[in-house]
C-alpha positions as CSV (number, residue, x, y, z in Angstrom):
1,M,58.6,51.6,-65.7
2,V,61.0,49.7,-68.0
3,T,58.3,47.3,-69.2
4,V,55.5,49.8,-69.8
5,S,57.7,52.5,-71.5
6,G,59.6,49.8,-73.4
7,L,56.4,48.4,-74.9
8,I,55.1,51.8,-75.8
9,Y,58.4,52.7,-77.5
10,N,59.0,49.5,-79.4
11,L,55.4,48.9,-80.5
12,G,55.3,52.6,-81.5
13,L,58.2,52.2,-83.8
14,V,55.9,50.9,-86.5
15,V,54.0,54.2,-86.5
16,G,57.0,56.0,-88.2
17,P,57.0,53.9,-91.4
18,W,53.2,54.2,-91.6
19,F,53.3,58.0,-91.4
20,E,56.2,58.1,-94.0
21,G,54.1,56.2,-96.4
22,Q,51.1,58.4,-95.8
23,L,53.2,61.5,-96.3
24,V,54.5,60.3,-99.6
25,Q,51.0,59.4,-100.8
26,C,49.7,62.8,-99.7
27,L,52.6,64.6,-101.5
28,L,51.7,62.6,-104.7
29,G,48.0,63.7,-104.2
30,I,49.0,67.3,-103.9
31,L,51.1,67.1,-107.1
32,N,48.1,65.6,-108.9
33,G,45.7,68.1,-107.5
34,N,43.8,65.7,-105.4
35,E,45.0,66.8,-101.9
36,T,45.5,70.1,-100.1
37,F,48.2,71.6,-98.0
38,A,46.0,71.3,-94.9
39,A,45.9,67.5,-95.3
40,M,49.7,67.4,-95.4
41,A,50.0,69.7,-92.4
42,A,47.6,67.5,-90.4
43,L,49.7,64.4,-91.3
44,C,52.9,66.2,-90.3
45,A,51.4,67.3,-87.0
46,G,50.3,63.7,-86.3
47,Y,53.7,62.4,-87.2
48,L,55.4,64.9,-84.8
49,I,53.1,64.0,-82.0
50,A,53.6,60.2,-82.5
51,I,57.4,60.6,-82.7
52,A,57.3,62.7,-79.5
53,V,55.4,60.1,-77.6
54,V,57.6,57.3,-78.9
55,Q,60.9,59.1,-78.1
56,G,59.6,60.2,-74.7
57,S,58.9,56.6,-73.9
58,R,62.4,55.7,-75.1
59,F,63.9,58.3,-72.7
60,I,62.0,56.9,-69.8
61,K,63.0,53.3,-70.6
62,R,66.7,54.2,-71.1
63,L,66.7,56.1,-67.8
64,Y,65.3,53.3,-65.7
65,V,67.4,50.6,-67.4
66,R,70.5,52.6,-66.5
67,K,69.2,53.1,-63.0
68,F,68.8,49.3,-62.8
69,A,72.3,48.7,-64.1
70,N,73.9,51.2,-61.8
71,N,72.1,49.6,-58.8
72,I,73.4,46.2,-59.9
73,N,76.9,47.6,-60.3
74,R,76.9,49.1,-56.9
75,S,75.5,46.0,-55.2
76,M,78.0,43.7,-56.9
77,K,81.0,45.9,-55.9
78,Q,79.7,46.1,-52.3
79,V,79.6,42.3,-52.1
80,L,83.0,41.9,-53.8
81,Y,84.7,44.5,-51.5
82,A,83.1,42.9,-48.5
83,N,84.5,39.5,-49.5
84,L,87.9,41.0,-50.1
85,V,87.9,42.6,-46.7
86,R,87.1,39.3,-45.0
87,K,89.9,37.4,-46.8
88,D,93.2,36.9,-45.1
89,K,96.5,38.2,-46.4
90,V,97.7,34.8,-47.8
91,E,94.5,34.4,-49.9
92,L,94.8,37.9,-51.3
93,E,98.5,37.4,-52.2
94,Q,97.7,34.1,-53.9
95,A,94.9,35.8,-55.9
96,G,97.2,38.5,-57.2
97,T,96.7,42.2,-57.1
98,G,96.2,42.7,-60.8
99,T,93.5,40.0,-60.9
100,L,91.7,41.4,-57.9
101,M,91.7,44.9,-59.4
102,T,90.4,43.6,-62.7
103,K,87.6,41.7,-60.9
104,A,86.7,44.7,-58.7
105,I,86.6,47.2,-61.6
106,S,86.5,45.7,-65.1
107,D,84.6,42.5,-64.5
108,V,81.9,44.0,-62.4
109,D,81.4,46.9,-64.9
110,A,81.3,44.4,-67.8
111,C,78.8,42.2,-66.0
112,A,76.5,45.1,-65.2
113,E,76.8,46.5,-68.7
114,G,75.9,43.1,-70.1
115,M,72.8,42.9,-67.9
116,R,71.9,46.4,-69.1
117,K,72.3,45.5,-72.8
118,F,70.4,42.3,-72.4
119,T,67.5,44.1,-70.8
120,T,67.6,46.7,-73.5
121,E,67.7,44.1,-76.3
122,I,64.7,42.3,-75.0
123,F,62.7,45.3,-76.0
124,D,64.7,47.2,-78.6
125,T,65.5,44.0,-80.6
126,G,63.0,41.3,-79.6
127,I,59.7,43.3,-79.4
128,A,60.8,45.7,-82.1
129,L,61.7,43.0,-84.6
130,L,58.4,41.2,-83.8
131,A,56.4,44.4,-84.4
132,Y,58.2,45.1,-87.7
133,A,57.8,41.5,-88.9
134,V,54.0,41.5,-88.1
135,M,53.6,44.7,-90.0
136,L,55.5,43.4,-93.1
137,L,53.5,40.1,-93.1
138,G,50.3,42.1,-92.9
139,Y,51.2,44.1,-96.1
140,D,52.4,41.2,-98.2
141,W,53.3,37.9,-96.5
142,R,55.0,36.4,-99.6
143,L,57.3,39.4,-100.1
144,A,57.9,39.7,-96.4
145,L,59.1,36.1,-96.1
146,L,61.2,36.4,-99.3
147,S,62.9,39.6,-98.1
148,M,63.5,38.3,-94.6
149,A,65.0,35.1,-95.8
150,F,68.5,36.6,-95.8
151,L,68.4,37.6,-92.1
152,P,69.3,34.1,-90.8
153,G,72.5,34.3,-92.8
154,S,73.8,37.1,-90.6
155,Y,72.7,35.3,-87.5
156,A,74.6,32.1,-88.6
157,L,77.7,34.2,-89.3
158,A,77.4,35.9,-85.9
159,E,77.1,32.5,-84.2
160,R,80.3,31.3,-85.9
161,M,82.1,34.4,-84.9
162,K,81.1,34.1,-81.2
163,R,84.1,31.9,-80.3
164,P,86.9,34.2,-81.6
165,V,85.1,37.1,-80.0
166,Q,85.0,35.4,-76.6
167,R,88.6,34.1,-77.0
168,T,90.1,37.5,-77.8
169,G,88.0,39.1,-75.1
170,A,89.2,36.6,-72.4
171,A,92.8,37.2,-73.6
172,F,92.3,41.0,-73.3
173,K,91.0,40.6,-69.7
174,E,94.1,38.5,-68.8
175,Q,96.4,41.1,-70.2
176,A,94.5,43.8,-68.3
177,G,95.1,41.9,-65.1
178,A,98.8,41.5,-65.8
179,L,99.1,45.2,-66.6
180,N,97.3,46.2,-63.4
181,A,99.6,44.0,-61.4
182,A,102.7,45.5,-63.1
183,T,101.3,49.0,-62.5
184,M,100.8,48.3,-58.8
185,D,104.3,46.7,-58.6
186,R,106.0,49.8,-60.1
187,A,104.0,52.2,-57.8
188,V,104.6,50.3,-54.6
189,N,108.3,49.3,-55.2
190,A,109.5,52.2,-57.2
191,L,111.9,53.4,-54.5
192,T,113.3,49.9,-54.0
193,Y,114.0,49.4,-57.7
194,R,115.7,52.8,-57.9
195,V,118.0,52.0,-54.9
196,F,119.1,48.7,-56.3
197,G,119.5,50.0,-59.9
198,R,116.7,47.9,-61.4
199,E,114.5,50.8,-62.5
200,E,115.4,50.5,-66.2
201,E,114.9,46.8,-66.2
202,R,111.4,47.2,-64.6
203,R,110.5,49.9,-67.0
204,A,111.4,47.6,-69.9
205,A,109.3,44.8,-68.4
206,Y,106.4,47.3,-67.9
207,E,106.6,48.3,-71.6
208,E,106.4,44.6,-72.6
209,H,103.2,44.3,-70.5
210,L,101.8,47.5,-72.1
211,T,102.6,46.3,-75.6
212,D,100.9,42.9,-74.9
213,Y,97.9,44.8,-73.5
214,E,97.7,47.0,-76.6
215,H,97.9,44.0,-79.0
216,A,95.2,42.1,-77.0
217,A,93.0,45.2,-77.1
218,V,93.4,45.6,-80.8
219,K,92.5,42.0,-81.5
220,A,89.5,42.1,-79.2
221,N,88.2,45.3,-80.7
222,L,88.9,44.2,-84.3
223,W,86.5,41.3,-84.0
224,T,83.9,43.4,-82.2
225,A,83.9,46.4,-84.6
226,S,84.6,44.9,-88.0
227,L,81.7,42.4,-88.2
228,P,78.5,44.6,-87.7
229,P,78.8,46.3,-91.2
230,L,79.0,42.8,-92.7
231,Y,75.9,41.7,-90.8
232,R,74.0,44.8,-92.1
233,V,75.0,44.1,-95.7
234,L,73.6,40.6,-95.4
235,S,70.4,41.9,-93.8
236,M,69.8,44.5,-96.5
237,I,70.0,42.1,-99.5
238,G,66.2,41.8,-99.2
239,A,65.8,45.5,-100.1
240,A,66.6,44.7,-103.7
241,L,63.8,42.2,-103.8
242,I,61.4,44.7,-102.3
243,L,62.3,47.2,-105.0
244,Y,61.5,44.7,-107.8
245,F,58.5,42.8,-106.4
246,G,57.2,45.9,-104.6
247,G,57.2,47.8,-107.9
248,K,55.1,45.1,-109.4
249,N,52.6,45.4,-106.6
250,V,52.4,49.1,-107.2
251,L,51.8,48.5,-110.9
252,G,49.1,45.9,-110.0
253,I,50.8,42.9,-111.5
254,G,52.3,41.5,-108.3
255,W,51.1,39.3,-105.5
256,T,49.2,42.3,-103.8
257,V,47.9,45.6,-105.1
258,W,49.7,48.4,-103.4
259,S,49.6,52.2,-103.5
260,I,52.7,54.4,-103.2
261,A,52.0,54.7,-99.5
262,E,52.1,51.0,-98.9
263,F,55.3,50.5,-100.9
264,T,57.0,53.3,-99.0
265,T,55.8,52.0,-95.6
266,F,56.9,48.4,-96.5
267,L,60.4,49.6,-97.6
268,A,60.9,51.9,-94.6
269,C,59.7,49.2,-92.2
270,F,62.1,46.6,-93.8
271,T,65.0,49.0,-93.6
272,K,64.4,49.5,-89.9
273,L,64.0,45.8,-89.4
274,A,67.3,45.0,-91.2
275,T,69.1,47.6,-89.2
276,K,67.8,46.2,-85.9
277,S,68.5,42.7,-87.0
278,S,72.2,43.5,-87.9
279,K,72.7,45.0,-84.4
280,A,71.1,42.0,-82.7
């Protein structure tokens, strides 16, 4: 289900830019008196049907990818809990309560989510980018190569940023484990600390753990959230070249002779490709 619906969805993405170009061309024909409203209505109906099929396939793909991820998540937690039950008390105490809780909840969820995202990106990025690239090359291979020349720059930057993202992510997980351990300690031994007058001291220690956790979370999210806009800016530089050289093609003095429909389709297709590329 994932494979078939994913192929229909991602290969069908190129239909949208093609219809957009035809709609613009038809509108121009109506303004010039060469086309009728019926032709525009037929194009709109075809566009709606195509989008409905594509988005329906997307719904099916997303549904079954999430079913797959949920099954993996449940299976991994069953295996982990079974292993924890079979460990003796000494091993559990050596592992640490906070670390065990992080593994049982956070790490398993992150692993299953990573598998879900990877499965999604195989289709939504890999096949979609290939379909867009083939379409661009078919319209004008010179301009396609020129406009896509900036995409590797965003990939190179992302590769260099991978290490700080992983480092801050690992630090965040460590602080999450320490905070979980401190939370369990306060919950289990709250009465003991109150009896011996150490409650304020433990509260201050817990606040320190919470502050460290917040700082680690901010650092991890900063690297994750601040870079995608920069990737998109780098990916969209080629749009300026399309406006210039694509305009020449429309005027008939470029590498290829284009109509307004072809220019609109090419620009829309590149915009979608750049957006997908920046998310990859």
